[in-house]
C-alpha positions as CSV (number, residue, x, y, z in Angstrom):
1,M,-1.0,24.0,9.3
2,N,-0.6,23.1,13.0
3,T,2.4,21.1,14.6
4,P,1.0,17.8,15.6
5,N,1.0,17.0,19.3
6,I,0.0,13.3,19.6
7,A,1.0,12.1,23.0
8,K,3.4,9.4,22.4
9,E,1.9,7.0,24.8
10,D,-1.3,7.2,22.5
11,I,0.7,6.3,19.7
12,L,2.4,3.4,21.0
13,N,-0.8,2.1,22.5
14,A,-2.2,2.0,18.9
15,F,0.7,0.2,17.7
16,N,0.4,-2.6,20.6
17,Y,-3.3,-2.6,19.7
18,R,-2.9,-3.1,16.3
19,H,-2.7,-7.0,15.1
20,A,-2.8,-8.9,11.8
21,T,-6.8,-9.4,12.1
22,K,-7.6,-12.9,10.9
23,E,-11.5,-12.6,11.2
24,F,-13.2,-9.4,11.5
25,D,-17.0,-8.5,12.7
26,A,-19.1,-8.6,9.9
27,S,-21.7,-6.6,11.3
28,K,-19.6,-3.7,11.8
29,T,-18.6,-1.6,8.7
30,L,-16.4,1.5,8.3
31,T,-18.4,4.8,7.3
32,N,-17.4,6.5,4.1
33,E,-15.4,8.9,6.2
34,Q,-13.4,6.4,7.9
35,I,-12.3,4.7,5.1
36,N,-11.6,7.9,3.1
37,F,-9.6,9.0,6.0
38,I,-7.7,6.2,5.6
39,L,-7.2,6.3,2.1
40,K,-6.1,9.6,2.0
41,T,-3.1,8.9,4.4
42,A,-1.8,6.8,1.8
43,H,-2.6,9.7,-0.6
44,L,-0.4,11.7,1.4
45,S,2.5,9.2,1.7
46,P,5.9,9.9,0.9
47,S,7.4,7.8,-2.3
48,S,10.9,8.0,-3.7
49,F,11.2,11.1,-5.9
50,G,7.5,11.7,-5.0
51,F,6.2,10.1,-8.0
52,E,3.4,8.2,-6.4
53,P,3.9,4.7,-8.2
54,W,0.7,3.0,-7.0
55,H,-2.9,2.6,-7.2
56,F,-5.6,1.3,-4.8
57,V,-8.6,-0.7,-5.6
58,V,-11.3,-1.0,-3.1
59,V,-13.2,-4.1,-3.6
60,Q,-16.7,-3.9,-2.2
61,D,-18.8,-5.8,-4.6
62,K,-19.4,-9.5,-3.2
63,A,-18.9,-11.2,-6.8
64,L,-15.6,-9.8,-6.9
65,R,-14.5,-10.9,-3.7
66,E,-15.5,-14.5,-4.5
67,L,-13.3,-14.2,-7.6
68,L,-10.4,-13.4,-5.4
69,K,-10.8,-16.3,-3.0
70,P,-9.2,-19.1,-5.1
71,V,-6.2,-16.9,-5.9
72,A,-5.5,-15.7,-2.7
73,W,-5.2,-18.5,-0.1
74,G,-4.6,-15.9,2.6
75,A,-7.5,-14.1,2.3
76,P,-11.0,-15.8,2.1
77,L,-12.1,-15.3,5.7
78,K,-10.8,-11.7,5.7
79,L,-13.0,-11.3,2.1
80,D,-15.9,-12.7,4.1
81,T,-15.6,-10.4,7.2
82,A,-13.8,-7.4,6.3
83,S,-15.7,-4.1,6.1
84,H,-13.3,-3.1,3.3
85,F,-11.1,-4.8,1.2
86,I,-8.0,-2.9,-1.0
87,L,-5.7,-4.1,-3.6
88,G,-2.5,-2.2,-3.6
89,L,-1.4,-1.9,-7.2
90,A,2.4,-1.0,-7.8
91,M,3.3,0.6,-11.2
92,K,5.3,-1.5,-13.7
93,A,8.2,-0.3,-15.8
94,P,6.2,1.2,-18.5
95,M,5.0,3.7,-15.7
96,V,8.1,4.5,-13.9
97,K,11.2,4.1,-16.3
98,H,12.8,7.1,-16.6
99,D,11.4,8.2,-19.7
100,A,8.2,6.9,-19.3
101,E,5.2,9.6,-19.8
102,Y,3.9,9.3,-16.5
103,I,7.2,10.4,-14.8
104,E,6.8,13.3,-17.3
105,H,3.2,14.2,-16.5
106,M,4.2,14.1,-12.8
107,M,7.1,16.6,-13.0
108,K,5.3,19.0,-15.7
109,E,1.7,18.9,-14.5
110,V,1.4,17.9,-11.2
111,K,4.6,19.0,-9.7
112,Q,4.7,21.9,-12.2
113,M,8.5,22.1,-12.5
114,P,9.8,24.5,-15.0
115,E,11.6,23.3,-17.9
116,E,15.2,23.5,-16.6
117,V,14.1,22.0,-13.4
118,V,12.2,18.9,-15.4
119,S,15.7,18.6,-17.5
120,M,17.8,18.2,-14.5
121,Y,15.5,16.3,-12.4
122,S,14.9,13.6,-15.5
123,K,19.0,13.7,-15.6
124,F,19.1,12.6,-12.0
125,Y,16.3,10.2,-11.9
126,R,17.8,8.6,-15.1
127,E,21.3,8.1,-13.3
128,F,19.3,7.0,-9.9
129,Q,17.8,4.2,-11.8
130,E,20.9,3.1,-14.0
131,R,23.5,3.9,-11.7
132,D,22.7,4.2,-7.9
133,F,20.0,1.3,-7.7
134,K,20.5,-0.6,-11.2
135,L,17.2,-0.7,-12.0
136,D,18.0,-2.4,-15.4
137,S,15.0,-4.8,-15.5
138,D,11.2,-5.0,-15.6
139,K,11.3,-6.8,-12.6
140,K,13.5,-4.5,-10.7
141,L,11.5,-1.6,-11.6
142,F,8.5,-3.2,-10.0
143,D,10.2,-4.3,-7.0
144,W,11.3,-0.6,-6.6
145,S,7.4,0.6,-7.2
146,S,6.7,-1.8,-4.6
147,K,8.7,-0.6,-2.0
148,Q,7.0,2.7,-2.5
149,I,3.4,1.6,-1.7
150,Y,4.2,-0.4,1.3
151,I,5.2,3.0,2.8
152,A,1.4,3.8,2.0
153,L,0.4,0.6,3.3
154,G,2.0,1.3,6.5
155,N,0.4,4.6,7.0
156,M,-3.2,3.2,6.1
157,M,-2.6,0.5,8.8
158,T,-1.1,3.1,11.2
159,A,-3.8,5.5,11.0
160,A,-6.5,2.9,11.1
161,A,-5.2,1.9,14.7
162,L,-4.6,5.2,15.7
163,T,-8.6,5.5,15.4
164,G,-9.5,1.8,16.7
165,I,-9.9,0.5,13.4
166,D,-8.3,-3.1,12.7
167,S,-6.5,-4.3,9.6
168,C,-4.5,-7.4,8.2
169,P,-1.9,-7.1,5.1
170,I,-1.9,-10.1,2.9
171,E,0.3,-11.5,0.7
172,G,-1.2,-14.7,0.7
173,F,-1.8,-15.0,-2.9
174,H,-0.5,-16.1,-6.5
175,I,0.8,-13.4,-8.3
176,E,0.3,-14.6,-11.9
177,E,-3.4,-16.0,-11.3
178,T,-4.2,-13.0,-9.4
179,E,-3.1,-10.2,-12.0
180,A,-4.8,-12.6,-14.9
181,L,-7.9,-11.8,-12.6
182,L,-7.4,-8.2,-12.5
183,R,-7.0,-8.2,-16.2
184,D,-10.0,-10.2,-17.0
185,K,-12.6,-9.0,-14.6
186,F,-11.4,-5.7,-12.7
187,N,-10.3,-4.0,-15.8
188,V,-6.9,-3.4,-14.5
189,D,-4.4,-2.4,-17.2
190,T,-1.6,-5.3,-16.0
191,D,0.9,-3.9,-18.4
192,K,1.3,-0.9,-16.2
193,Y,0.5,-2.2,-12.9
194,G,0.8,-5.3,-10.6
195,I,-0.6,-6.7,-7.5
196,A,1.8,-5.8,-4.5
197,F,-0.4,-6.6,-1.6
198,M,-4.1,-7.1,-0.5
199,A,-5.3,-5.4,2.9
200,A,-8.3,-5.6,4.9
201,F,-9.9,-3.2,7.2
202,G,-12.8,-3.4,9.8
203,Y,-13.4,-4.5,13.4
204,R,-12.1,-7.5,15.5
205,K,-14.5,-10.2,15.7
206,A,-12.2,-11.1,18.9
207,D,-9.2,-9.9,20.6
208,P,-5.8,-12.0,19.6
209,E,-5.7,-15.0,22.1
210,H,-1.6,-14.3,22.5
211,P,0.1,-11.1,23.5
212,K,2.2,-9.3,20.8
213,S,5.6,-10.8,20.8
214,R,8.8,-9.2,19.7
215,R,12.5,-9.5,19.7
216,A,14.0,-7.6,22.4
217,F,14.5,-3.7,21.7
218,E,18.4,-4.0,21.7
219,E,18.7,-6.8,19.4
220,I,17.3,-4.5,16.4
221,V,19.0,-1.3,17.0
222,T,22.6,-0.4,16.8
223,W,24.0,3.0,17.6
224,K,27.4,3.8,16.3
């Protein structure tokens, strides 16, 4: 494994280049290699306890994209023009509660922890949920999972920008109506997964009309 040595100027240039693309050039599509590269950065993203409480649905079927339009007011133009459209699903309580089968699977099969480590890790994870973060409701557990998948979203968007690919994160949708659609038309088990975000990837149709604006750097950082 080589130590990365990407020029800081190139990274900052990618961050300045990136913008929330409202309309993509529908004539340009990403290759399988390009979209898989972006998805692999999600796969390699960190998560609390390393439990990866997420799933990504890549929606390329035009009929399914059309079904999303009525429930996602922030997405229609992207659904029409983006090369690839991704639904970020976060795991719900039955998947991430301390005694869930999925958590045991992650520890034993994926991480291949010895039994004594599983016992110790399980106790620590339960204390984290019940004492430290007080994740004492289904809503809180889903919100915790959503925090994790947003790390993956940030990494996907950054990876895209670093390779000259545009993106747009989308929260403009009705959660309950979207989940009903996912259950009825996308075969998603909505007892286990909920929609956290939508994201579009492709190539911009035009450059942004206005330069990127941010608060002064000194306003957002405090040194103690």
